[in-house]
RORO-264008 format. One line per 3 residues: number of its first residue (from 0); for each residue x, y, z of N, C-alpha, C. Coordinates in steps of 0.1 Angstrom, whole numbers, always signed. Last residue first. Layout:
# residues N
NUM> X Y Z X Y Z X Y Z  ... .
//
This chain:
# residues 336
335> +290 +183 +353 +296 +196 +350 +311 +195 +353  +259 +167 +350 +274 +165 +349 +280 +179 +345  +231 +158 +367 +238 +170 +362 +253 +167 +362 .
332> +199 +144 +365 +214 +141 +367 +221 +153 +360  +170 +158 +381 +180 +158 +370 +193 +151 +375  +136 +158 +388 +149 +153 +392 +158 +153 +380 .
329> +111 +182 +396 +118 +174 +386 +132 +170 +392  +78 +191 +407 +92 +187 +410 +98 +179 +399  +55 +214 +416 +59 +206 +405 +74 +203 +407 .
326> +28 +220 +439 +42 +220 +436 +45 +211 +424  -3 +235 +429 +5 +225 +436 +19 +226 +431  -26 +251 +422 -14 +256 +426 -7 +246 +435 .
323> -22 +246 +388 -26 +255 +398 -31 +248 +411  +0 +217 +379 -8 +229 +377 -12 +237 +389  +1 +189 +374 +12 +198 +372 +7 +212 +369 .
320> -23 +178 +399 -18 +181 +385 -6 +189 +385  -43 +162 +418 -29 +164 +418 -24 +166 +403  -70 +154 +418 -67 +168 +420 -52 +172 +420 .
317> -73 +127 +413 -82 +136 +406 -78 +151 +408  -55 +98 +407 -55 +111 +414 -64 +120 +406  -52 +76 +393 -65 +78 +397 -66 +91 +405 .
314> -26 +71 +388 -33 +79 +378 -47 +82 +382  -5 +58 +402 -15 +67 +409 -23 +76 +399  +16 +57 +373 +13 +53 +387 +4 +63 +393 .
311> +24 +61 +348 +10 +61 +350 +6 +56 +364  +49 +87 +345 +45 +73 +344 +30 +73 +348  +54 +114 +348 +60 +107 +337 +59 +92 +338 .
308> +41 +124 +370 +37 +129 +357 +44 +123 +345  +29 +108 +399 +39 +110 +389 +33 +115 +376  +24 +113 +430 +15 +114 +418 +24 +118 +406 .
305> +41 +113 +452 +33 +101 +449 +24 +102 +437  +38 +147 +460 +44 +134 +463 +35 +123 +459  +31 +169 +433 +28 +164 +446 +35 +150 +448 .
302> +40 +159 +401 +33 +170 +409 +28 +164 +422  +72 +152 +386 +59 +148 +392 +53 +160 +400  +97 +137 +367 +89 +149 +370 +76 +145 +375 .
299> +130 +125 +361 +117 +123 +366 +110 +137 +368  +153 +131 +347 +151 +117 +351 +136 +115 +355  +172 +150 +324 +160 +149 +332 +157 +134 +335 .
296> +204 +161 +325 +196 +150 +320 +184 +148 +329  +227 +184 +315 +215 +183 +323 +206 +172 +317  +248 +183 +297 +251 +178 +310 +239 +177 +319 .
293> +243 +214 +280 +248 +201 +280 +250 +196 +295  +213 +233 +281 +227 +232 +285 +231 +217 +285  +181 +241 +296 +190 +240 +285 +204 +240 +289 .
290> +147 +236 +307 +161 +236 +309 +168 +237 +296  +116 +242 +325 +124 +242 +313 +139 +241 +316  +88 +233 +341 +102 +234 +343 +109 +232 +330 .
287> +56 +249 +349 +65 +241 +340 +80 +243 +345  +21 +252 +354 +35 +252 +360 +44 +243 +352  -1 +248 +337 +3 +262 +342 +17 +262 +346 .
284> -14 +233 +314 -2 +230 +322 +4 +243 +327  -43 +225 +301 -37 +234 +310 -25 +228 +317  -54 +205 +285 -53 +219 +279 -45 +228 +288 .
281> -52 +182 +300 -50 +182 +286 -47 +195 +280  -34 +181 +330 -46 +185 +323 -43 +186 +308  -15 +152 +337 -16 +166 +335 -29 +169 +329 .
278> -8 +125 +339 -15 +131 +350 -15 +146 +349  +6 +118 +315 -7 +112 +319 -14 +120 +329  +27 +125 +298 +19 +136 +305 +6 +131 +310 .
275> +58 +117 +286 +46 +112 +292 +39 +123 +300  +85 +124 +279 +76 +117 +269 +63 +111 +276  +105 +138 +288 +103 +125 +295 +92 +118 +288 .
272> +101 +161 +273 +113 +153 +271 +112 +139 +277  +78 +171 +286 +77 +166 +272 +89 +157 +269  +88 +179 +311 +77 +169 +310 +76 +163 +296 .
269> +108 +198 +303 +111 +186 +310 +101 +175 +309  +113 +213 +274 +103 +212 +284 +105 +198 +290  +142 +232 +266 +135 +219 +265 +125 +219 +277 .
266> +152 +261 +248 +150 +254 +260 +142 +241 +257  +178 +266 +223 +164 +267 +228 +163 +258 +241  +202 +267 +210 +202 +273 +223 +187 +274 +229 .
263> +200 +245 +190 +212 +254 +192 +212 +260 +206  +178 +230 +189 +190 +223 +187 +202 +232 +189  +158 +250 +193 +161 +240 +204 +174 +233 +202 .
260> +148 +272 +182 +162 +270 +181 +166 +260 +191  +121 +275 +205 +126 +277 +192 +141 +277 +192  +111 +274 +231 +116 +262 +226 +123 +264 +212 .
257> +100 +299 +237 +111 +294 +246 +118 +282 +239  +81 +302 +218 +91 +313 +219 +102 +309 +229  +65 +280 +220 +74 +280 +209 +85 +291 +210 .
254> +47 +282 +240 +60 +276 +243 +70 +277 +232  +23 +292 +231 +33 +302 +236 +47 +296 +238  +8 +269 +224 +12 +278 +214 +24 +288 +219 .
251> -3 +251 +242 +12 +249 +239 +17 +260 +229  -25 +266 +266 -22 +258 +255 -7 +258 +252  -25 +282 +288 -37 +274 +285 -36 +265 +273 .
248> -1 +290 +312 -4 +286 +298 -16 +278 +297  +10 +299 +336 -4 +301 +333 -8 +298 +319  +36 +296 +345 +34 +303 +332 +19 +306 +329 .
245> +55 +296 +370 +41 +295 +368 +37 +303 +356  +88 +280 +367 +78 +290 +366 +63 +286 +366  +121 +278 +364 +110 +273 +373 +99 +283 +373 .
242> +145 +269 +342 +134 +279 +344 +124 +272 +353  +180 +266 +342 +167 +259 +345 +157 +270 +348  +210 +266 +323 +199 +273 +329 +187 +264 +331 .
239> +245 +267 +321 +233 +259 +321 +222 +266 +328  +270 +284 +302 +260 +284 +313 +248 +275 +311  +299 +282 +295 +287 +276 +289 +277 +274 +299 .
236> +311 +314 +307 +312 +299 +305 +299 +294 +298  +305 +340 +309 +319 +337 +303 +320 +322 +301  +274 +354 +301 +282 +344 +308 +295 +341 +301 .
233> +259 +370 +285 +269 +377 +293 +278 +367 +301  +242 +352 +272 +252 +359 +264 +263 +365 +273  +224 +346 +293 +233 +336 +288 +245 +342 +280 .
230> +212 +371 +296 +219 +365 +307 +229 +355 +302  +199 +372 +271 +209 +382 +274 +218 +377 +286  +181 +351 +274 +192 +349 +264 +203 +360 +267 .
227> +163 +362 +292 +171 +351 +296 +183 +349 +287  +153 +383 +277 +159 +386 +289 +169 +375 +293  +141 +369 +256 +151 +379 +253 +159 +381 +265 .
224> +122 +354 +269 +132 +347 +262 +144 +356 +259  +105 +374 +279 +112 +365 +289 +124 +358 +282  +94 +384 +256 +103 +392 +264 +112 +384 +273 .
221> +78 +362 +249 +88 +367 +240 +99 +375 +247  +62 +361 +272 +71 +350 +269 +82 +354 +259  +48 +385 +270 +57 +383 +281 +66 +371 +279 .
218> +33 +381 +247 +43 +391 +247 +53 +389 +258  +17 +359 +256 +25 +358 +243 +36 +368 +244  +4 +368 +278 +13 +357 +279 +23 +357 +267 .
215> -14 +386 +268 -3 +392 +275 +8 +381 +277  -32 +369 +256 -25 +378 +248 -13 +384 +255  -42 +353 +279 -35 +347 +268 -27 +357 +260 .
212> -36 +361 +313 -43 +364 +301 -35 +360 +289  -21 +357 +336 -32 +347 +334 -40 +350 +321  +15 +363 +332 +1 +367 +333 -9 +355 +331 .
209> +41 +344 +350 +35 +352 +339 +20 +355 +341  +68 +342 +369 +53 +341 +370 +47 +350 +360  +100 +326 +375 +91 +336 +369 +77 +333 +371 .
206> +135 +321 +379 +121 +319 +385 +112 +330 +379  +162 +304 +368 +154 +315 +364 +139 +313 +370  +194 +295 +379 +180 +293 +380 +173 +306 +376 .
203> +224 +282 +365 +216 +294 +369 +201 +290 +368  +255 +266 +371 +241 +265 +369 +233 +277 +374  +282 +253 +376 +278 +263 +366 +264 +262 +362 .
200> +290 +252 +411 +284 +245 +399 +279 +256 +389  +300 +270 +430 +307 +258 +426 +302 +250 +415  +269 +285 +439 +284 +284 +441 +288 +270 +436 .
197> +244 +295 +415 +249 +288 +427 +264 +287 +427  +224 +323 +407 +235 +314 +404 +240 +308 +416  +192 +333 +397 +201 +329 +409 +211 +320 +404 .
194> +169 +357 +387 +181 +349 +383 +189 +346 +395  +136 +362 +383 +146 +362 +393 +157 +352 +388  +116 +383 +364 +123 +370 +364 +134 +372 +374 .
191> +82 +398 +365 +97 +398 +365 +103 +384 +364  +54 +420 +360 +60 +406 +360 +75 +408 +360  +29 +440 +373 +43 +439 +368 +48 +425 +370 .
188> -4 +440 +360 +5 +436 +371 +19 +435 +365  -22 +446 +341 -13 +457 +345 -3 +453 +356  -35 +431 +315 -30 +427 +328 -19 +437 +332 .
185> -36 +442 +290 -48 +442 +299 -45 +439 +313  -13 +462 +273 -16 +450 +281 -28 +452 +290  -5 +482 +256 -19 +478 +255 -22 +466 +263 .
182> +22 +484 +263 +14 +496 +264 -1 +492 +264  +37 +459 +283 +32 +464 +270 +22 +475 +272  +63 +460 +305 +48 +460 +304 +44 +466 +291 .
179> +92 +439 +305 +85 +452 +300 +70 +450 +300  +101 +423 +334 +96 +421 +320 +88 +433 +316  +130 +430 +352 +115 +432 +350 +111 +430 +336 .
176> +152 +410 +369 +149 +417 +357 +134 +418 +355  +174 +406 +396 +160 +406 +391 +159 +414 +379  +200 +383 +407 +195 +396 +402 +181 +395 +397 .
173> +226 +368 +427 +212 +369 +422 +209 +383 +416  +252 +344 +435 +247 +358 +431 +232 +357 +427  +256 +320 +449 +268 +329 +445 +263 +343 +442 .
170> +244 +303 +476 +240 +312 +464 +252 +321 +461  +250 +269 +485 +252 +283 +487 +249 +291 +474  +223 +245 +482 +236 +250 +478 +238 +265 +481 .
167> +197 +244 +488 +207 +237 +497 +221 +240 +494  +177 +273 +485 +186 +263 +479 +194 +257 +490  +148 +291 +474 +156 +286 +485 +165 +274 +479 .
164> +135 +321 +460 +142 +308 +458 +149 +304 +471  +107 +341 +448 +117 +337 +458 +124 +324 +454  +89 +370 +438 +95 +357 +436 +105 +353 +446 .
161> +60 +389 +450 +72 +386 +442 +76 +372 +441  +43 +416 +463 +42 +403 +458 +54 +400 +449  +34 +437 +490 +43 +434 +479 +42 +419 +476 .
158> +11 +461 +501 +14 +447 +500 +23 +445 +488  +2 +487 +523 +8 +482 +511 +11 +467 +512  -18 +489 +544 -14 +501 +537 -7 +497 +523 .
155> -48 +470 +546 -33 +470 +547 -28 +481 +539  -75 +472 +541 -70 +470 +555 -55 +469 +557  -70 +461 +509 -80 +465 +519 -75 +462 +533 .
152> -40 +471 +494 -49 +461 +498 -58 +465 +509  -19 +484 +468 -28 +486 +479 -37 +474 +482  +12 +469 +458 -1 +474 +455 -8 +477 +469 .
149> +41 +461 +439 +36 +466 +452 +22 +473 +449  +59 +434 +424 +48 +445 +423 +45 +449 +437  +80 +418 +429 +78 +422 +415 +68 +434 +414 .
146> +106 +415 +454 +92 +419 +450 +91 +423 +435  +125 +386 +461 +125 +399 +454 +110 +403 +451  +146 +366 +481 +132 +370 +478 +133 +384 +472 .
143> +166 +338 +488 +165 +351 +483 +150 +354 +479  +186 +315 +509 +173 +320 +503 +175 +334 +497  +197 +283 +519 +200 +297 +515 +188 +302 +507 .
140> +193 +261 +547 +188 +266 +534 +193 +280 +532  +206 +233 +562 +207 +247 +560 +202 +251 +547  +195 +208 +585 +196 +213 +571 +197 +228 +571 .
137> +189 +201 +611 +203 +199 +606 +205 +204 +592  +161 +206 +615 +171 +214 +622 +185 +213 +617  +135 +204 +599 +149 +199 +595 +160 +207 +601 .
134> +114 +216 +613 +113 +202 +608 +126 +196 +605  +124 +241 +618 +119 +233 +629 +118 +218 +625  +130 +249 +593 +141 +248 +602 +137 +239 +614 .
131> +105 +252 +582 +114 +242 +577 +125 +239 +586  +95 +274 +597 +89 +261 +599 +98 +250 +593  +113 +293 +587 +112 +291 +601 +107 +277 +604 .
128> +105 +293 +560 +119 +289 +564 +120 +286 +579  +80 +304 +561 +81 +290 +556 +95 +285 +561  +86 +330 +569 +78 +321 +578 +79 +307 +574 .
125> +100 +338 +547 +107 +338 +559 +99 +329 +569  +80 +338 +528 +91 +329 +526 +99 +328 +539  +63 +359 +536 +58 +345 +537 +70 +335 +536 .
122> +81 +383 +557 +73 +378 +545 +71 +363 +546  +77 +399 +588 +83 +387 +581 +74 +385 +568  +61 +420 +598 +75 +422 +595 +82 +411 +587 .
119> +31 +431 +587 +38 +419 +592 +52 +420 +588  +22 +454 +576 +17 +451 +589 +25 +439 +595  +29 +455 +549 +36 +465 +559 +32 +462 +573 .
116> +35 +422 +536 +27 +435 +538 +33 +443 +549  +44 +400 +511 +49 +407 +523 +40 +420 +524  +43 +369 +493 +38 +382 +497 +44 +387 +510 .
113> +50 +351 +465 +54 +353 +479 +50 +367 +482  +44 +342 +439 +33 +348 +447 +37 +347 +462  +65 +313 +435 +58 +324 +430 +47 +329 +440 .
110> +98 +299 +441 +85 +303 +445 +79 +314 +437  +118 +271 +436 +115 +284 +431 +100 +287 +435  +140 +252 +455 +126 +255 +453 +125 +270 +448 .
107> +163 +226 +454 +160 +239 +450 +145 +241 +450  +163 +200 +464 +175 +208 +466 +172 +223 +464  +134 +186 +482 +141 +191 +470 +154 +198 +474 .
104> +116 +168 +497 +130 +169 +499 +138 +174 +487  +90 +161 +502 +95 +159 +488 +110 +160 +488  +89 +167 +529 +86 +154 +525 +91 +151 +511 .
101> +95 +194 +530 +104 +185 +537 +102 +171 +532  +74 +205 +516 +87 +206 +510 +97 +196 +517  +53 +198 +534 +53 +193 +520 +67 +193 +514 .
98> +60 +214 +556 +60 +199 +557 +60 +193 +543  +58 +240 +545 +71 +235 +550 +71 +220 +551  +30 +240 +541 +39 +241 +530 +53 +236 +533 .
95> +22 +237 +568 +18 +227 +558 +27 +227 +545  +32 +260 +580 +36 +247 +585 +33 +236 +574  +18 +280 +566 +33 +280 +566 +38 +266 +570 .
92> -8 +273 +573 -4 +272 +559 +11 +271 +558  -7 +279 +601 -12 +266 +596 -7 +263 +582  -2 +305 +602 +8 +296 +606 +5 +282 +601 .
89> -18 +319 +571 -17 +316 +586 -5 +307 +589  -25 +340 +550 -14 +331 +551 -11 +329 +566  -61 +339 +546 -48 +346 +548 -37 +335 +549 .
86> -83 +315 +561 -81 +328 +554 -67 +333 +557  -84 +281 +555 -79 +291 +565 -76 +304 +557  -91 +264 +536 -102 +269 +544 -98 +279 +554 .
83> -71 +274 +507 -76 +264 +517 -87 +271 +526  -54 +278 +477 -65 +281 +486 -68 +270 +495  -20 +288 +470 -31 +277 +469 -41 +280 +480 .
80> +2 +304 +465 -12 +310 +467 -23 +300 +465  +27 +294 +459 +21 +291 +472 +7 +297 +475  +39 +277 +433 +31 +289 +436 +23 +287 +449 .
77> +69 +262 +429 +57 +262 +438 +51 +276 +439  +91 +238 +416 +85 +251 +414 +72 +251 +422  +121 +221 +425 +107 +223 +427 +103 +237 +423 .
74> +146 +197 +417 +141 +211 +416 +126 +211 +418  +174 +179 +427 +159 +179 +426 +154 +193 +427  +202 +163 +413 +196 +176 +418 +181 +176 +416 .
71> +230 +145 +416 +216 +144 +414 +210 +156 +420  +261 +150 +398 +253 +151 +409 +238 +149 +406  +294 +146 +388 +280 +142 +385 +272 +143 +398 .
68> +322 +163 +374 +314 +159 +386 +299 +156 +382  +352 +159 +360 +338 +160 +357 +330 +155 +369  +383 +174 +355 +374 +167 +364 +360 +169 +360 .
65> +401 +169 +323 +395 +178 +334 +386 +169 +343  +427 +169 +300 +419 +161 +309 +413 +171 +320  +430 +178 +267 +431 +183 +280 +421 +175 +289 .
62> +446 +177 +236 +438 +170 +246 +440 +175 +260  +443 +198 +208 +451 +193 +219 +441 +186 +229  +427 +210 +189 +436 +200 +184 +446 +194 +195 .
59> +410 +226 +205 +420 +232 +196 +431 +222 +193  +403 +200 +225 +402 +214 +225 +414 +219 +216  +386 +172 +234 +394 +177 +223 +393 +192 +222 .
56> +388 +157 +266 +381 +165 +256 +391 +170 +246  +383 +131 +289 +392 +137 +279 +384 +144 +269  +378 +130 +323 +371 +130 +310 +381 +137 +300 .
53> +378 +113 +353 +386 +120 +343 +379 +119 +329  +353 +118 +378 +360 +109 +369 +368 +118 +359  +335 +114 +407 +344 +123 +400 +352 +114 +390 .
50> +303 +113 +421 +313 +106 +412 +322 +116 +406  +289 +128 +436 +289 +114 +440 +298 +106 +431  +290 +159 +449 +295 +151 +438 +297 +137 +442 .
47> +261 +162 +469 +275 +164 +466 +279 +156 +454  +236 +160 +478 +237 +161 +464 +251 +165 +460  +237 +162 +504 +238 +149 +499 +239 +149 +484 .
44> +243 +182 +524 +244 +185 +510 +247 +171 +504  +244 +169 +549 +232 +176 +545 +232 +179 +530  +258 +137 +549 +261 +151 +547 +248 +158 +542 .
41> +238 +117 +571 +245 +119 +558 +248 +133 +557  +240 +105 +604 +236 +116 +595 +245 +116 +582  +227 +81 +625 +237 +84 +616 +232 +95 +606 .
38> +204 +79 +639 +217 +77 +647 +229 +80 +638  +179 +80 +628 +185 +92 +632 +198 +91 +639  +169 +57 +617 +166 +59 +631 +172 +72 +636 .
35> +179 +59 +591 +165 +60 +593 +161 +62 +607  +207 +55 +597 +202 +68 +591 +187 +69 +593  +206 +29 +606 +211 +40 +615 +206 +53 +610 .
32> +198 +15 +584 +190 +15 +596 +193 +26 +605  +220 +20 +567 +207 +25 +563 +198 +25 +575  +240 +6 +581 +241 +21 +580 +227 +27 +576 .
29> +231 -20 +578 +233 -15 +591 +233 +1 +591  +232 -24 +550 +219 -25 +557 +220 -18 +571  +254 +1 +535 +250 -13 +539 +238 -12 +547 .
26> +250 +23 +507 +251 +21 +522 +247 +7 +525  +270 +27 +477 +258 +22 +485 +261 +22 +500  +277 +43 +447 +281 +42 +462 +268 +38 +469 .
23> +268 +41 +422 +282 +39 +424 +286 +37 +439  +242 +47 +416 +246 +33 +417 +260 +30 +419  +232 +72 +417 +239 +68 +405 +245 +54 +405 .
20> +218 +73 +442 +211 +74 +429 +219 +70 +417  +224 +72 +468 +227 +60 +460 +223 +61 +446  +214 +96 +477 +228 +93 +479 +233 +81 +471 .
17> +187 +94 +472 +195 +103 +464 +210 +100 +465  +180 +74 +491 +178 +72 +477 +186 +81 +468  +187 +87 +515 +194 +75 +511 +193 +72 +496 .
14> +169 +109 +514 +183 +111 +515 +191 +99 +510  +145 +95 +516 +148 +102 +504 +163 +105 +503  +147 +87 +542 +146 +77 +532 +150 +83 +518 .
11> +146 +111 +556 +158 +103 +556 +159 +92 +545  +120 +119 +550 +131 +127 +545 +144 +119 +545  +106 +99 +562 +104 +101 +548 +116 +109 +542 .
8> +113 +103 +589 +117 +91 +583 +116 +92 +567  +101 +128 +592 +115 +127 +594 +120 +114 +587  +74 +121 +589 +80 +131 +580 +95 +130 +580 .
5> +69 +104 +610 +68 +99 +596 +75 +108 +586  +93 +110 +636 +80 +112 +630 +81 +106 +616  +110 +89 +659 +110 +97 +647 +96 +98 +641 .
2> +110 +89 +694 +106 +83 +682 +106 +93 +670  +141 +99 +711 +126 +98 +709 +123 +92 +696  +167 +84 +729 +163 +91 +717 +148 +89 +714 .
//
């Protein structure tokens, strides 16, 4: 067996950490060594239910016991239009993005600014998935991509830009809703929200990308809340929702439209709930992860590997922010 790369070892170490995250099930030293050396494989869906217990609930004056599963789930939001010295979306960039995702090892990634043009048959998400498969041949990803806007680009007949999501869990369903374009909007780019529901767990992801202009952000945030609330109202169960988005917010004013009625059905800002924003820009937190629903408990949030946003470790980092255009990752305990 050949030597394992540092990326492979990092991925395997993350698998072990998540597998043991709730403290109920541990691997012995010999098994850990075998996993790190690639001789032993954990279930690729390591975010399986690691604890099943009987929970008694009071329903209509009668008691009913039901199974409650607890999982660790790691979510990432990632606007991939980050700039580098290589023009265009090259194989170099696809490999680097895939390598970063493999190192962080999320269960879910919501993407913004995924592009596809008429000259290239594969869109950017497909190219990233090919590279991910090369790095993690034993892992299976489920994916969806939807275009939000189509426009002309110099040298290319048409170019589509939109939202995407990849998941280690099978995807039950998905749909796209377009955010109404205000008549007086200065930003004429069409915005949308991608809804993705996962199999077997009552959890819906909402991926979005809002305008870079303040006035348009306000109207879009209002409309976004209405659209997401409509999805919630249509659900026959107590649907849990997580928003993964590049909001381009320059301040906290717009967040009130998502956070209002917090005690009833409002969303919570993961970074704020964890009560520490050391490594974020004071005025700019473009990328955010919101959530609502009982059973979702935030544990950690950070931007880029090793630069935490909910403690003061590595606070000397000068370029790793919960912002343009680095990945933002959150870890939740989820009981359902």
